[in-house]
Residue frames as a rotation matrix with the C-alpha (Angstrom) as fourth column:
MET 1
-0.390 0.215 -0.895 57.55
-0.430 -0.902 -0.029 121.62
-0.814 0.373 0.444 -80.04
ALA 2
0.507 0.729 0.460 55.19
0.130 0.463 -0.877 120.92
-0.852 0.505 0.140 -82.94
GLN 3
-0.703 -0.711 -0.023 56.63
0.008 -0.039 0.999 120.16
-0.711 0.703 0.033 -86.36
TYR 4
0.437 0.853 -0.286 54.92
-0.225 -0.205 -0.953 121.11
-0.871 0.481 0.102 -89.60
GLN 5
-0.539 -0.557 0.632 55.17
0.458 0.436 0.775 120.10
-0.707 0.707 0.021 -93.23
CYS 6
-0.434 0.319 -0.842 54.45
-0.711 -0.696 0.103 121.88
-0.553 0.644 0.529 -96.41
VAL 7
-0.083 0.476 0.875 51.81
0.337 0.840 -0.425 120.00
-0.938 0.260 -0.230 -98.57
GLN 8
0.683 0.294 -0.668 52.31
-0.447 -0.555 -0.702 122.08
-0.577 0.778 -0.248 -101.80
PHE 9
0.007 -0.654 0.756 53.99
0.265 0.731 0.629 119.25
-0.964 0.196 0.179 -103.67
GLY 10
0.149 -0.004 0.989 55.22
0.986 0.073 -0.149 120.18
-0.072 0.997 0.014 -107.11
ILE 11
0.745 0.133 0.654 55.18
0.240 -0.968 -0.076 123.91
0.623 0.214 -0.753 -106.24
CYS 12
0.702 -0.488 0.519 57.44
-0.712 -0.494 0.498 123.99
0.013 -0.719 -0.695 -103.21
THR 13
0.127 -0.724 -0.678 60.82
-0.369 0.600 -0.710 122.23
0.921 0.341 -0.191 -103.40
ARG 14
-0.731 -0.349 0.586 60.98
-0.656 0.121 -0.745 121.99
0.189 -0.929 -0.318 -99.56
ALA 15
0.272 0.845 0.460 57.57
-0.838 0.443 -0.318 120.06
-0.473 -0.300 0.829 -99.68
ASP 16
0.725 -0.031 -0.688 59.07
-0.518 0.634 -0.574 117.78
0.454 0.772 0.444 -102.33
LYS 17
-0.344 -0.908 -0.238 62.04
-0.358 0.361 -0.861 117.02
0.868 -0.211 -0.450 -100.10
GLY 18
0.399 0.591 -0.701 59.75
0.451 0.539 0.711 116.27
0.798 -0.600 -0.052 -97.11
GLU 19
-0.699 -0.709 0.088 61.29
0.250 -0.359 -0.899 118.90
0.670 -0.607 0.428 -94.80
CYS 20
0.289 0.731 -0.619 59.81
0.903 0.007 0.429 119.70
0.318 -0.683 -0.658 -91.46
PHE 21
-0.304 -0.228 0.925 59.37
0.157 -0.970 -0.187 123.16
0.940 0.088 0.331 -90.10
ASP 22
-0.306 0.259 -0.916 59.16
0.944 -0.043 -0.327 124.70
-0.124 -0.965 -0.231 -86.69
THR 23
0.115 0.447 0.887 56.86
0.651 -0.708 0.273 127.70
0.750 0.546 -0.373 -86.89
ALA 24
0.613 0.112 -0.782 57.95
0.739 -0.432 0.517 129.30
-0.280 -0.895 -0.348 -83.64
GLY 25
-0.222 -0.655 -0.722 59.38
0.325 -0.748 0.579 132.82
-0.919 -0.106 0.379 -84.00
ASP 26
0.095 0.156 -0.983 59.83
-0.691 -0.700 -0.178 134.50
-0.716 0.697 0.042 -87.36
PHE 27
0.041 0.015 0.999 58.93
0.354 0.935 -0.028 131.84
-0.934 0.355 0.033 -89.95
LYS 28
0.088 -0.094 -0.992 60.18
-0.866 -0.498 -0.030 132.23
-0.491 0.862 -0.126 -93.52
CYS 29
0.782 0.234 0.578 59.61
-0.037 0.943 -0.331 129.42
-0.623 0.238 0.745 -95.93
GLY 30
-0.150 -0.985 -0.082 62.58
-0.193 -0.052 0.980 130.36
-0.970 0.163 -0.183 -98.16
ARG 31
0.122 0.374 0.919 60.68
0.821 0.483 -0.305 129.79
-0.558 0.792 -0.248 -101.39
ASP 32
-0.674 -0.339 -0.656 61.36
-0.037 -0.872 0.488 132.05
-0.738 0.353 0.575 -104.39
PRO 33
-0.466 0.094 0.880 59.05
-0.284 -0.958 -0.048 133.93
0.838 -0.272 0.473 -104.75
GLU 34
-1.000 0.019 -0.013 58.11
0.016 0.173 -0.985 134.03
-0.017 -0.985 -0.173 -101.16
ASP 35
-0.302 0.951 -0.066 54.49
0.414 0.193 0.889 132.93
0.859 0.241 -0.452 -100.46
PRO 36
-0.576 0.051 0.816 52.85
-0.562 -0.750 -0.349 135.35
0.594 -0.659 0.461 -97.92
ASP 37
0.348 0.774 0.529 50.45
-0.932 0.223 0.286 132.62
0.104 -0.593 0.799 -96.78
CYS 38
-0.174 -0.564 -0.807 52.97
-0.481 0.764 -0.430 129.84
0.860 0.313 -0.404 -96.60
GLN 39
-0.923 -0.190 0.336 52.60
-0.380 0.304 -0.873 129.34
0.064 -0.933 -0.353 -92.83
GLY 40
-0.178 0.957 0.231 48.86
-0.832 -0.021 -0.554 128.89
-0.525 -0.291 0.800 -93.24
LYS 41
0.505 0.308 -0.806 49.39
-0.786 0.550 -0.282 126.06
0.357 0.776 0.520 -95.79
LEU 42
-0.625 -0.775 -0.094 51.51
-0.611 0.560 -0.559 123.97
0.486 -0.292 -0.824 -93.43
GLU 43
0.624 0.728 -0.284 49.97
-0.383 0.601 0.702 120.76
0.682 -0.329 0.654 -91.88
PRO 44
0.305 -0.416 0.857 51.08
-0.917 0.115 0.382 119.29
-0.257 -0.902 -0.347 -88.49
MET 45
-0.440 -0.493 -0.751 53.32
-0.569 0.800 -0.191 116.24
0.694 0.343 -0.633 -88.71
THR 46
0.700 0.573 0.428 51.83
-0.712 0.504 0.489 113.07
0.064 -0.646 0.760 -87.22
GLY 47
-0.353 -0.781 0.516 53.62
-0.828 0.518 0.217 110.04
-0.437 -0.350 -0.829 -85.88
GLY 48
0.653 0.696 -0.298 51.93
-0.745 0.520 -0.419 107.75
-0.136 0.496 0.858 -88.46
SER 49
0.204 -0.582 -0.787 55.06
-0.490 0.635 -0.597 105.75
0.847 0.508 -0.155 -89.26
LYS 50
-0.752 -0.587 0.299 55.87
-0.548 0.305 -0.779 105.03
0.366 -0.750 -0.551 -85.75
SER 51
-0.225 0.746 0.627 52.37
-0.730 0.297 -0.616 103.94
-0.646 -0.596 0.477 -84.76
GLY 52
0.635 0.357 -0.685 52.11
-0.743 0.526 -0.415 101.90
0.212 0.772 0.599 -88.01
LEU 53
-0.230 -0.748 -0.622 55.20
-0.458 0.648 -0.609 100.05
0.859 0.144 -0.492 -87.06
GLY 54
-0.813 0.021 0.582 53.91
-0.551 0.292 -0.781 99.33
-0.187 -0.956 -0.225 -83.53
LEU 55
0.236 0.970 0.059 50.65
-0.865 0.238 -0.442 98.14
-0.443 0.054 0.895 -85.00
LYS 56
0.487 -0.123 -0.865 52.35
-0.638 0.626 -0.448 95.77
0.597 0.770 0.227 -87.39
LEU 57
-0.631 -0.761 -0.148 54.68
-0.409 0.489 -0.771 94.43
0.659 -0.426 -0.620 -84.65
GLY 58
-0.544 0.532 0.649 51.73
-0.716 0.109 -0.690 93.97
-0.438 -0.840 0.321 -82.26
LEU 59
0.502 0.793 -0.344 49.74
-0.847 0.370 -0.382 92.16
-0.176 0.484 0.857 -84.87
ALA 60
0.099 -0.567 -0.818 52.66
-0.492 0.686 -0.535 89.83
0.865 0.455 -0.211 -85.65
ILE 61
-0.840 -0.431 0.330 53.13
-0.477 0.295 -0.828 89.05
0.260 -0.853 -0.453 -81.98
ALA 62
-0.091 0.916 0.390 49.35
-0.837 0.142 -0.529 88.34
-0.540 -0.374 0.754 -81.62
VAL 63
0.581 0.330 -0.744 49.45
-0.765 0.534 -0.360 85.91
0.278 0.779 0.563 -84.61
VAL 64
-0.376 -0.775 -0.508 52.41
-0.378 0.629 -0.679 84.03
0.846 -0.064 -0.530 -83.24
ALA 65
-0.786 0.078 0.614 50.77
-0.600 0.149 -0.786 83.74
-0.152 -0.986 -0.070 -79.85
VAL 66
0.331 0.943 0.024 47.49
-0.848 0.308 -0.432 82.32
-0.415 0.122 0.902 -81.41
LEU 67
0.486 -0.133 -0.864 49.44
-0.582 0.688 -0.434 79.89
0.652 0.713 0.257 -83.51
ALA 68
-0.691 -0.721 0.043 51.46
-0.453 0.386 -0.804 78.75
0.563 -0.575 -0.593 -80.38
VAL 69
-0.461 0.607 0.647 48.31
-0.716 0.176 -0.676 78.12
-0.524 -0.775 0.354 -78.39
ALA 70
0.590 0.692 -0.416 46.72
-0.799 0.425 -0.425 76.27
-0.117 0.584 0.804 -81.30
GLY 71
0.059 -0.691 -0.721 49.83
-0.560 0.575 -0.596 74.18
0.826 0.439 -0.354 -81.71
MET 72
-0.837 -0.297 0.459 49.91
-0.540 0.313 -0.781 73.28
0.089 -0.902 -0.422 -78.04
TYR 73
-0.040 0.912 0.409 46.25
-0.788 0.223 -0.574 72.27
-0.615 -0.345 0.710 -78.20
LEU 74
0.625 0.353 -0.696 46.55
-0.754 0.505 -0.421 70.20
0.203 0.788 0.582 -81.29
PHE 75
0.143 -0.656 -0.741 49.71
-0.348 0.668 -0.658 68.33
0.927 0.352 -0.133 -80.42
LYS 76
-0.361 -0.224 0.905 49.23
-0.932 0.094 -0.349 67.63
-0.007 -0.970 -0.243 -76.78
SER 77
-0.879 0.057 -0.473 48.79
0.030 0.997 0.064 63.99
0.476 0.042 -0.879 -75.73
PRO 78
0.176 0.981 0.085 45.27
-0.245 -0.040 0.969 63.06
0.953 -0.192 0.233 -74.64
SER 79
-0.331 -0.376 0.866 45.04
-0.887 -0.189 -0.421 63.02
0.322 -0.907 -0.271 -70.87
GLY 80
0.327 0.590 0.738 42.89
-0.804 0.584 -0.111 59.86
-0.497 -0.557 0.666 -70.56
SER 81
0.618 -0.020 -0.786 44.79
-0.630 0.586 -0.510 57.63
0.471 0.810 0.350 -72.99
GLN 82
0.812 -0.360 0.460 46.56
-0.120 0.668 0.735 54.45
-0.572 -0.652 0.499 -71.98
PRO 83
-0.149 -0.904 -0.401 50.11
-0.842 -0.096 0.530 53.76
-0.518 0.416 -0.747 -73.17
PRO 84
0.456 0.316 -0.832 50.31
-0.786 0.581 -0.211 51.19
0.416 0.750 0.514 -75.93
PRO 85
0.887 -0.135 0.442 51.07
-0.166 0.800 0.576 47.57
-0.431 -0.584 0.688 -74.76
THR 86
0.171 -0.930 -0.325 54.74
-0.952 -0.242 0.190 46.73
-0.255 0.277 -0.926 -75.14
ASP 87
-0.698 -0.557 0.451 54.62
-0.465 0.831 0.306 42.89
-0.545 0.004 -0.838 -75.33
VAL 88
0.422 0.895 0.144 51.90
-0.274 0.278 -0.921 42.44
-0.864 0.349 0.363 -77.85
SER 89
-0.555 -0.614 0.561 52.82
0.335 0.452 0.826 40.42
-0.762 0.647 -0.045 -80.90
ALA 90
-0.798 0.206 -0.566 51.88
-0.577 -0.530 0.621 41.30
-0.172 0.823 0.542 -84.48
ALA 91
-0.788 0.515 -0.337 49.72
0.207 0.738 0.642 38.24
0.580 0.436 -0.688 -84.74
GLN 92
-0.427 0.663 -0.615 47.59
0.839 0.038 -0.542 39.30
-0.336 -0.748 -0.573 -81.72
LEU 93
-0.531 0.182 -0.828 47.14
-0.174 -0.979 -0.104 42.78
-0.829 0.089 0.552 -83.25
LEU 94
-0.854 0.185 -0.486 46.12
-0.484 0.062 0.873 41.33
0.192 0.981 0.037 -86.57
LYS 95
-0.724 0.591 -0.354 43.54
0.599 0.794 0.102 39.05
0.342 -0.139 -0.930 -84.82
GLU 96
-0.405 0.566 -0.718 41.93
0.411 -0.589 -0.696 42.15
-0.817 -0.577 0.006 -83.22
VAL 97
-0.478 0.263 -0.838 41.44
-0.645 -0.753 0.131 43.65
-0.596 0.603 0.530 -86.58
TRP 98
-0.062 0.398 -0.915 40.62
-0.787 0.544 0.290 40.42
0.613 0.739 0.279 -88.62
PRO 99
-0.037 0.041 0.998 39.39
-0.878 0.475 -0.052 37.80
-0.477 -0.879 0.018 -86.13
TRP 100
0.925 0.373 0.068 38.97
-0.299 0.828 -0.474 35.06
-0.233 0.418 0.878 -88.84
LEU 101
0.322 -0.848 -0.422 42.73
-0.677 0.105 -0.728 34.94
0.662 0.520 -0.540 -89.36
PRO 102
0.717 -0.096 -0.690 44.54
0.351 0.906 0.238 31.81
0.602 -0.413 0.683 -87.85
């Protein structure tokens, strides 16, 4: 069943409280004095807060997924690289960089 809310803020105390109304049957707003056109001034309630939460949660999941894929791409080892030699001395490595060293 559809729920409605009064938008006469500052005039209607029930609008200020954020109360929801069901307009089925004999609707009375309960305001003093009674507004004869009160039912015509009600607006349907929307699920904005629920969809907003879903949108924020979905956006956060998408950001985490993109960061995870980027991290995997950046930190993976190159597939064609050779492992570093294990029995190379420091003198041999220095000669590769500076060949004039004794």
